[in-house]
C-alpha positions as CSV (number, residue, x, y, z in Angstrom):
1,M,26.8,-10.5,-29.0
2,V,24.0,-13.1,-29.3
3,N,23.9,-15.7,-26.6
4,K,24.5,-19.2,-27.6
5,P,21.8,-21.8,-27.4
6,G,21.9,-23.5,-23.9
7,K,23.9,-20.6,-22.3
8,P,22.3,-19.3,-19.1
9,K,20.4,-16.0,-19.4
10,S,22.2,-13.2,-17.6
11,K,20.5,-11.8,-14.5
12,R,22.1,-8.4,-14.6
13,T,19.7,-5.6,-14.4
14,P,20.1,-1.9,-15.1
15,V,21.2,0.4,-12.3
16,R,18.1,2.4,-13.0
17,L,15.8,-0.6,-12.3
18,R,17.7,-1.5,-9.3
19,H,17.3,2.0,-7.8
20,K,13.7,1.9,-8.6
21,I,13.2,-1.2,-6.5
22,E,15.1,0.1,-3.8
23,K,13.0,3.4,-3.6
24,A,9.7,1.5,-3.8
25,S,10.8,-0.7,-0.9
26,A,11.8,2.2,1.2
27,A,8.5,4.0,0.5
28,K,6.7,0.7,1.5
29,Q,8.5,0.6,4.7
30,R,7.9,4.3,5.6
31,K,4.1,3.8,4.9
32,T,4.1,0.6,7.1
33,R,5.7,2.5,9.9
34,K,3.4,5.5,9.6
35,L,0.3,3.2,9.7
36,A,1.7,1.4,12.7
37,K,2.0,4.7,14.7
38,K,-1.6,5.4,13.8
39,N,-2.9,1.9,14.9
40,P,-4.3,2.3,18.4
41,E,-3.9,-1.5,19.2
42,W,-1.2,-2.1,21.7
43,R,1.9,-4.0,20.6
44,S,4.7,-5.2,22.8
45,R,8.2,-3.8,22.0
46,L,9.7,-7.3,23.2
47,K,10.4,-9.6,20.5
48,K,8.5,-13.0,20.8
49,D,10.5,-16.0,21.8
50,P,11.2,-18.0,18.7
51,G,11.3,-21.1,20.7
52,I,13.6,-24.2,20.3
53,P,14.8,-24.7,16.7
54,N,13.6,-27.8,15.0
55,L,17.2,-28.8,14.2
56,F,18.3,-28.7,17.8
57,P,19.3,-32.4,18.6
58,Y,17.7,-32.6,22.1
59,K,14.4,-30.6,21.4
60,D,12.1,-33.5,22.3
61,K,13.8,-34.1,25.6
62,I,13.8,-30.4,26.5
63,L,10.0,-30.2,25.7
64,Q,9.3,-33.2,27.9
65,Q,11.1,-31.6,30.8
66,I,9.2,-28.4,30.4
67,E,5.8,-30.2,30.4
68,E,6.8,-32.2,33.4
69,K,7.7,-28.9,35.4
70,K,4.6,-27.5,34.3
71,R,2.6,-30.4,35.6
72,L,4.3,-30.5,38.9
73,K,3.9,-26.7,39.4
74,E,0.0,-27.1,38.7
75,E,-0.2,-29.9,41.3
76,E,1.7,-27.9,43.8
77,V,-0.7,-25.0,43.2
78,L,-3.8,-27.1,43.8
79,R,-2.3,-28.7,46.8
80,R,-1.4,-25.3,48.5
81,R,-4.9,-24.0,47.5
82,E,-6.6,-26.8,49.2
83,E,-4.5,-26.3,52.4
84,A,-5.3,-22.6,52.3
85,K,-9.1,-23.3,52.0
86,S,-9.1,-25.8,55.0
87,A,-6.7,-24.1,57.2
88,Q,-8.1,-21.9,60.1
89,V,-5.4,-19.8,61.6
90,V,-6.4,-18.3,65.0
91,S,-5.1,-14.7,65.3
92,P,-3.4,-14.1,68.7
93,G,-5.1,-12.1,71.3
94,T,-8.7,-12.1,70.0
95,G,-9.4,-15.7,69.5
96,D,-11.1,-14.9,66.1
97,A,-10.6,-17.2,63.2
98,V,-9.0,-15.9,60.0
99,V,-10.4,-18.2,57.1
100,A,-9.5,-18.2,53.7
101,G,-12.2,-16.5,51.4
102,N,-14.5,-19.1,49.9
103,G,-15.8,-19.1,46.4
104,Q,-14.3,-17.5,43.5
105,L,-12.9,-14.5,45.3
106,G,-10.7,-16.7,47.6
107,E,-9.6,-18.8,44.7
108,D,-8.5,-15.8,42.7
109,L,-6.4,-14.4,45.8
110,I,-4.8,-17.8,46.3
111,D,-3.9,-18.0,42.6
112,E,-2.5,-14.5,42.8
113,T,-0.5,-15.4,45.9
114,M,0.8,-18.6,44.3
115,T,1.9,-16.7,41.1
116,D,3.8,-14.2,43.2
117,D,5.5,-16.7,45.3
118,D,6.3,-19.6,42.8
119,N,9.8,-19.7,44.0
120,A,9.0,-19.9,47.7
121,D,9.5,-23.0,49.8
122,S,6.4,-25.2,49.6
123,S,6.9,-26.2,53.3
124,N,6.5,-22.7,54.5
125,P,2.9,-22.0,55.6
126,M,3.2,-18.2,55.4
127,A,1.9,-18.4,51.7
128,A,-1.4,-19.9,52.9
129,L,-1.6,-17.5,55.8
130,L,-1.0,-14.4,53.5
131,A,-3.8,-15.6,51.1
132,S,-6.1,-16.2,53.9
133,A,-5.4,-12.7,55.3
134,K,-5.9,-11.0,51.9
135,A,-9.2,-12.8,51.4
136,Q,-10.5,-11.9,54.7
137,A,-9.5,-8.2,54.2
138,V,-11.3,-8.1,50.8
139,E,-14.4,-9.7,52.3
140,H,-14.5,-7.2,55.2
141,E,-14.3,-4.2,52.8
142,E,-17.1,-5.5,50.6
143,A,-19.2,-6.2,53.7
144,S,-18.7,-2.7,55.0
145,E,-19.6,-1.3,51.5
146,E,-22.8,-3.4,51.3
147,G,-23.7,-2.3,54.8
148,A,-23.4,1.3,53.8
149,D,-25.6,0.7,50.7
150,D,-28.3,-1.3,52.4
151,D,-28.7,1.2,55.4
152,G,-31.8,2.6,53.8
153,S,-33.4,-0.7,53.1
154,M,-32.9,-2.6,56.4
155,D,-35.8,-0.7,58.0
156,D,-38.0,-1.6,55.2
157,A,-37.0,-5.3,55.4
158,D,-38.2,-5.3,59.0
159,H,-41.7,-4.6,57.8
160,G,-41.6,-7.4,55.2
161,T,-41.1,-5.3,52.0
162,N,-37.8,-4.7,50.4
163,L,-37.9,-1.3,48.6
164,S,-34.5,-1.7,47.1
165,P,-34.8,-2.6,43.4
166,S,-33.2,-5.7,42.2
167,A,-30.9,-5.0,39.2
168,T,-31.4,-6.9,36.0
169,P,-28.6,-9.6,35.6
170,F,-28.0,-9.1,31.9
171,H,-26.1,-5.9,31.6
172,P,-22.6,-6.4,30.0
173,G,-19.6,-5.9,32.1
174,D,-21.4,-5.4,35.5
175,S,-24.4,-7.6,36.8
176,S,-23.9,-6.6,40.4
177,R,-27.2,-5.8,42.2
178,H,-25.7,-3.3,44.3
179,S,-24.2,-1.4,41.4
180,F,-27.7,-0.9,39.9
181,D,-29.1,-0.1,43.5
182,K,-26.6,2.8,43.5
183,V,-27.8,4.0,40.2
184,Y,-31.4,4.0,41.3
185,K,-30.5,5.8,44.6
186,T,-28.5,8.3,42.7
187,I,-31.4,9.2,40.5
188,L,-33.8,9.4,43.4
189,S,-31.5,11.7,45.3
190,S,-30.5,14.0,42.6
191,S,-33.8,14.4,40.7
192,D,-36.5,16.9,41.3
193,I,-39.0,15.0,38.9
194,I,-39.2,11.3,38.2
195,L,-40.6,10.0,35.0
196,Y,-41.7,6.5,35.5
197,V,-42.0,5.0,32.0
198,L,-44.5,2.2,31.6
199,D,-45.4,-0.1,28.7
200,A,-49.0,0.5,27.5
201,R,-49.5,-3.2,26.7
202,D,-49.0,-4.1,30.3
203,P,-48.7,-1.0,32.6
204,M,-49.1,-2.9,35.8
205,G,-46.4,-5.5,34.9
206,T,-43.9,-2.6,34.6
207,R,-45.1,-0.8,37.7
208,S,-44.1,-1.1,41.3
209,R,-46.2,0.4,44.1
210,D,-43.4,0.1,46.5
211,I,-41.2,2.4,44.2
212,E,-43.9,4.9,43.9
213,R,-44.4,5.1,47.7
214,E,-40.5,5.5,48.1
215,I,-40.5,8.3,45.6
216,T,-43.3,10.2,47.1
217,A,-41.8,9.8,50.7
218,A,-38.3,11.0,49.7
219,D,-37.1,14.3,50.8
220,F,-40.3,15.0,52.9
221,G,-42.5,14.7,49.8
222,S,-40.6,17.2,47.7
223,K,-40.1,14.8,44.7
224,R,-42.7,14.8,41.8
225,L,-43.7,11.6,40.0
226,I,-45.2,11.4,36.6
227,L,-46.4,8.2,35.0
228,I,-45.4,8.0,31.2
229,L,-47.4,5.6,29.2
230,N,-45.2,4.7,26.2
231,K,-45.8,2.5,23.2
232,I,-49.4,3.6,22.9
233,D,-49.6,2.9,19.2
234,L,-49.6,-0.8,20.2
235,V,-53.0,-0.6,21.9
236,P,-56.5,0.4,20.7
237,P,-58.0,3.6,21.7
238,P,-60.6,2.3,24.2
239,V,-57.8,0.2,26.0
240,L,-55.6,3.4,26.2
241,R,-58.5,5.5,27.5
242,S,-59.3,3.0,30.2
243,W,-55.6,2.8,31.3
244,L,-55.2,6.5,31.4
245,T,-58.3,6.8,33.6
246,H,-57.1,4.2,36.0
247,L,-53.6,5.5,36.3
248,R,-54.7,9.0,36.8
249,R,-56.4,7.9,39.9
250,S,-52.9,7.6,41.5
251,F,-50.5,10.1,39.8
252,P,-50.5,12.5,36.9
253,T,-50.1,10.4,33.6
254,L,-49.2,11.4,30.2
255,P,-49.4,9.2,26.9
256,I,-46.4,9.5,24.5
257,R,-45.2,7.9,21.3
258,A,-41.4,8.0,21.8
259,N,-40.5,6.3,18.6
260,N,-41.8,5.1,15.3
261,P,-42.9,1.4,15.2
262,A,-40.8,-1.5,13.9
263,P,-41.2,-2.7,10.3
264,N,-44.5,-4.6,9.8
265,A,-45.8,-3.7,13.2
266,R,-49.6,-3.8,13.6
267,T,-50.2,-0.5,15.2
268,F,-53.3,1.7,15.9
269,D,-53.4,5.2,14.6
270,H,-54.4,7.6,17.3
271,K,-54.1,10.5,14.9
272,S,-53.6,13.4,17.4
273,L,-51.3,11.4,19.6
274,T,-48.2,11.7,17.4
275,V,-44.6,11.4,18.2
276,K,-44.1,15.1,17.9
277,G,-47.3,16.2,19.7
278,T,-46.9,13.9,22.7
279,S,-43.2,14.8,23.2
280,E,-43.9,18.5,22.9
281,T,-46.7,18.1,25.5
282,L,-44.4,16.4,27.9
283,L,-41.6,18.9,27.3
284,R,-44.1,21.9,27.9
285,A,-45.2,20.4,31.3
286,L,-41.6,19.9,32.5
287,K,-40.7,23.6,31.4
288,T,-43.8,24.8,33.3
289,Y,-42.8,23.1,36.5
290,A,-39.2,24.4,36.2
291,H,-40.3,27.9,35.5
292,G,-42.7,27.9,38.4
293,K,-40.2,26.8,41.0
294,Q,-37.8,29.5,40.1
295,L,-34.7,27.5,41.3
296,K,-31.3,28.9,41.0
297,R,-30.1,25.8,39.4
298,S,-31.5,23.6,36.6
299,T,-34.4,21.1,37.4
300,T,-33.2,17.5,37.1
301,V,-35.5,15.0,35.5
302,G,-34.7,11.3,36.3
303,I,-36.1,8.6,34.1
304,I,-36.6,5.1,35.4
305,G,-38.5,2.0,34.4
306,Y,-38.2,-1.6,33.3
307,P,-35.6,-2.5,30.5
308,N,-36.8,-1.8,27.0
309,V,-39.9,0.2,27.9
310,G,-38.5,3.2,26.0
311,K,-36.6,5.4,28.5
312,S,-33.8,6.5,26.2
313,S,-36.5,7.0,23.4
314,V,-38.4,9.3,25.6
315,I,-35.2,11.4,26.0
316,N,-34.5,11.4,22.2
317,A,-38.0,12.5,21.6
318,L,-37.7,15.4,24.1
319,T,-34.3,16.6,22.5
320,S,-35.7,16.4,19.1
321,C,-38.4,19.0,20.0
322,L,-35.7,21.6,20.8
323,G,-34.5,22.0,17.3
324,G,-37.8,21.5,15.5
325,S,-37.6,20.1,12.1
326,G,-34.0,21.2,11.7
327,A,-32.7,19.3,14.6
328,T,-29.5,17.5,13.9
329,R,-28.8,13.7,14.3
330,S,-26.8,14.4,17.5
331,Q,-29.7,16.3,19.1
332,S,-32.4,13.6,18.0
333,H,-30.1,10.7,19.1
334,A,-28.8,11.9,22.4
335,C,-29.1,8.4,23.9
336,P,-28.4,5.0,22.1
337,V,-31.6,2.9,21.5
338,G,-32.3,-0.5,20.3
339,A,-35.0,-3.2,20.2
340,E,-33.2,-5.4,22.7
341,A,-32.9,-4.8,26.4
342,G,-29.6,-3.7,28.0
343,I,-28.5,-0.9,25.6
344,T,-28.1,1.7,28.3
345,T,-25.7,0.4,30.8
346,A,-24.8,3.6,32.9
347,L,-26.2,6.9,33.9
348,R,-26.2,9.4,31.1
349,E,-26.9,13.1,31.5
350,V,-28.5,15.2,28.8
351,K,-28.9,18.9,29.1
352,L,-32.0,20.2,27.4
353,D,-31.5,23.9,28.3
354,N,-30.4,26.1,31.2
355,K,-33.5,25.0,33.2
356,L,-33.8,21.3,32.4
357,K,-31.4,18.4,32.4
358,L,-32.4,14.6,32.0
359,L,-30.9,11.6,33.6
360,D,-31.1,8.4,31.6
361,S,-30.7,5.1,33.6
362,P,-30.2,1.5,33.0
363,G,-33.3,-0.8,33.1
364,I,-34.2,-2.0,36.5
365,V,-36.5,-4.9,37.3
366,F,-38.2,-3.4,40.3
367,P,-39.6,-5.5,43.1
368,A,-43.2,-6.5,42.8
369,S,-45.6,-5.3,45.6
370,T,-46.3,-7.8,48.2
371,S,-50.0,-7.0,48.2
372,S,-50.4,-7.3,44.4
373,K,-52.1,-10.3,42.8
374,G,-49.3,-10.6,40.4
375,A,-46.9,-11.6,43.2
376,E,-49.2,-14.4,44.3
377,N,-49.5,-15.7,40.7
378,R,-45.7,-15.8,40.0
379,K,-45.0,-18.9,42.1
380,T,-42.1,-20.3,40.4
381,K,-38.8,-18.9,38.9
382,K,-39.9,-20.3,35.4
383,D,-43.2,-18.2,35.5
384,D,-41.3,-15.1,36.6
385,Q,-38.8,-15.7,33.7
386,A,-41.5,-16.1,31.3
387,R,-43.1,-12.8,32.5
388,L,-39.9,-10.9,32.1
389,I,-39.4,-12.2,28.5
390,L,-42.8,-11.0,27.5
391,L,-41.9,-7.6,29.1
392,N,-38.8,-7.6,26.9
393,A,-36.6,-7.2,30.0
394,I,-34.2,-10.0,28.9
395,P,-32.0,-9.9,25.8
396,P,-32.7,-12.7,23.3
397,K,-29.1,-14.0,23.7
398,Q,-29.8,-14.8,27.3
399,I,-33.1,-16.5,27.0
400,S,-32.4,-20.2,27.8
401,D,-36.0,-21.5,27.3
402,P,-38.5,-19.2,25.4
403,V,-41.3,-22.0,25.4
404,P,-42.8,-21.0,28.8
405,A,-43.1,-17.4,27.6
406,V,-45.0,-18.5,24.5
407,T,-47.3,-20.5,26.6
408,L,-48.0,-17.5,28.9
409,L,-48.6,-15.3,25.7
410,L,-51.0,-17.9,24.3
411,S,-52.8,-18.0,27.6
412,R,-53.2,-14.1,27.6
413,L,-54.4,-14.1,23.9
414,S,-56.8,-16.9,24.5
415,E,-58.9,-14.5,26.7
416,S,-60.0,-12.6,23.5
417,A,-61.3,-14.4,20.4
418,E,-60.2,-11.4,18.4
419,S,-56.5,-11.5,19.6
420,T,-56.4,-15.2,18.9
421,K,-57.7,-14.7,15.4
422,H,-55.1,-12.0,14.8
423,L,-52.4,-14.1,16.1
424,L,-53.3,-17.0,13.7
425,A,-53.5,-14.5,10.8
426,V,-49.9,-13.3,11.4
427,Y,-48.5,-16.7,10.8
428,G,-51.2,-18.1,8.6
429,V,-51.9,-21.2,10.6
430,P,-55.2,-23.1,11.1
431,P,-56.9,-23.2,14.5
432,L,-54.8,-24.8,17.2
433,V,-55.3,-28.3,18.5
434,A,-55.0,-28.9,22.1
435,E,-53.2,-32.0,23.5
436,A,-54.5,-34.4,26.0
437,N,-53.3,-32.1,28.9
438,G,-54.9,-29.1,27.2
439,D,-51.5,-27.6,26.0
440,V,-51.7,-25.9,22.5
441,T,-48.1,-24.5,22.6
442,T,-46.6,-27.5,21.1
443,D,-49.0,-27.5,18.1
444,F,-48.6,-23.8,17.6
445,L,-44.9,-23.9,17.6
446,V,-44.8,-26.8,15.2
447,Q,-46.9,-24.9,12.7
448,V,-44.9,-21.7,13.2
449,A,-41.6,-23.8,12.6
450,R,-43.0,-25.0,9.3
451,K,-44.3,-21.7,8.1
452,R,-41.1,-19.8,9.0
453,G,-38.7,-22.6,7.8
454,R,-37.4,-23.3,11.5
455,M,-36.6,-26.9,10.8
456,G,-33.8,-29.1,12.0
457,K,-32.1,-32.1,10.6
458,G,-34.5,-34.7,9.1
459,G,-37.2,-32.1,8.8
460,V,-37.9,-32.1,12.6
461,P,-39.4,-28.7,13.6
462,N,-37.1,-26.6,15.9
463,L,-39.5,-25.6,18.6
464,M,-36.9,-23.4,20.4
465,A,-36.1,-21.4,17.1
466,A,-39.8,-21.1,16.4
467,A,-40.5,-19.8,20.0
468,M,-37.8,-17.2,19.5
469,T,-39.5,-16.1,16.4
470,V,-42.7,-15.6,18.2
471,I,-40.9,-13.7,21.0
472,T,-39.2,-11.4,18.5
473,D,-42.6,-10.7,16.7
474,W,-44.1,-9.9,20.0
475,R,-41.4,-7.6,20.9
476,D,-41.6,-5.6,17.6
477,G,-45.3,-5.3,17.7
478,R,-46.2,-7.7,14.9
479,I,-48.4,-9.7,17.3
480,Q,-51.3,-7.6,18.9
481,G,-51.9,-8.2,22.6
482,W,-52.6,-6.2,25.7
483,I,-53.8,-6.3,29.3
484,E,-57.1,-4.7,30.1
485,A,-57.2,-2.1,32.8
486,P,-58.8,-3.2,36.1
487,R,-62.3,-2.1,36.8
488,E,-62.6,0.8,39.4
489,D,-64.6,-0.6,42.3
490,A,-63.3,1.2,45.3
491,E,-63.1,4.9,45.9
492,R,-59.5,6.3,45.8
493,P,-58.2,8.0,49.1
494,S,-58.7,11.7,49.5
495,D,-55.1,12.4,49.9
496,Q,-54.4,10.6,46.6
497,K,-56.9,12.9,45.0
498,Q,-55.2,16.0,46.5
499,I,-51.7,14.8,45.1
500,V,-53.1,14.3,41.5
501,R,-54.9,17.7,41.8
502,D,-52.0,19.7,43.2
503,W,-49.3,18.2,40.9
504,G,-51.6,18.6,37.9
505,E,-51.6,22.3,38.7
506,E,-47.9,22.5,39.1
507,F,-47.4,20.9,35.7
508,K,-50.4,22.8,34.1
509,L,-51.8,19.5,32.9
510,E,-55.4,20.7,32.7
511,G,-55.3,21.3,29.0
512,L,-52.7,18.8,28.4
513,W,-54.7,15.5,28.6
514,G,-54.5,15.8,32.3
515,G,-56.7,16.5,35.2
516,E,-59.9,14.7,36.2
517,G,-61.7,15.5,32.9
518,G,-58.7,14.8,30.6
519,A,-58.9,11.0,30.8
520,G,-61.6,10.5,28.4
521,G,-63.3,11.6,25.1
522,E,-61.9,14.5,23.1
523,E,-60.0,16.0,26.0
524,A,-57.7,13.1,26.1
525,G,-57.0,13.4,22.3
526,I,-58.4,9.9,21.8
527,R,-61.3,9.3,19.5
528,D,-63.3,6.1,18.7
529,D,-62.9,6.7,14.9
530,D,-59.1,5.9,15.3
531,V,-58.3,3.0,13.1
532,M,-55.8,0.2,13.1
533,R,-53.1,0.2,10.5
534,D,-50.7,-2.6,9.6
């Protein structure tokens, strides 16, 4: 029968189509439940409160009452918090005062007490007393732990030098100085060999004489210290040779290229000092020492140094030597690495073989020696911050003002006309014009902002963004710059000569760019015909 015009169309569907829709819906629900079981995200089994319906006639009045109760509760919490802070309850029998913990710790404890006792009578002073007692107990426990951690550094403080290294404040999750002191002490106590990684562009800036003295004095002088000069491809051969000569007057020193350079980095090709060759040399020296000691356990090698000097890259270079050209990715990437500081946040143990295991550590900003000239020059906090930025010890996200670091970089590069010329060539800017006070930083950053497009609203150069660009280029090696090795004026002590000679024999460094004659010429693997490459 044909439907008449204007008659509604029937919505009846075949049973086959209705069953098909039901089966598809059930299959979709099963798939949703299956995916929900695999999802690791936590979900509460309690259903969410839908709130007051919009059609409820007294909704506005009820919401006002809820807000008023919330406001009164907050005022009560603030009032009781102030009372707990100002109250000093004298404990019976001893006469000692139990004071509420000051700072954030005391406030958190008071907030916790207030949350637990919301229904308690506000006139009862026991809540404040309980918060005070909890805060004092926590403070006493922390004080006892700090005292146990600092037992070894108290004697040093009496002599005017704190040998306990200050931890870098930028590690995610935990910026406690004592936490990183424990990491350093753990490495020092459990390691037989300490590899002290230095940046070849500024070895003395990443070195601490106090830490070296502490390592050599630990366990009656049984520890061994090797200085590792990393990032050697960023300095020319004469500079590398002079630094090796200077550092080998104190301890055995080995150059290493632990990683390939960043893109567009201006590096120097040292030819014989390749990533594979230098890492194999270091591994051979460590195995020689472990074989000579004949220990019944594996020899532990701890790696320390400033943030972003390449500690984890050294471990990856050593592990890649084990498998040769067929090394897997897991072997050659045993530790995570990155261009920024703070990638390694905890101790990591990497086993090379039955005789050797490595300990990777977070970057630690060690205290400067009180007798060094650098400590006298770093008079202000801003200058010290600029120095750490140039050492790549602070992540870019936590750099509040990069301009002083650029000023320090320009002052260092201005000592060499060739370095200044290379800097201007990197950004393609004309010679810098000094202001009335002799500052060239502003003119340099303005030109860099125009060249790199770091402009703000109205075409105003963004000096902060331009400064961060310069810092990033310096970190990645696109800007050439280094510190010259100091001249050797005084004769080194005889005991230091003996240390270098004896330790060199233990590691068999005579033919491995080590020893007295290995610091220069062909024995060091450095030739004057090495060329720079872009």
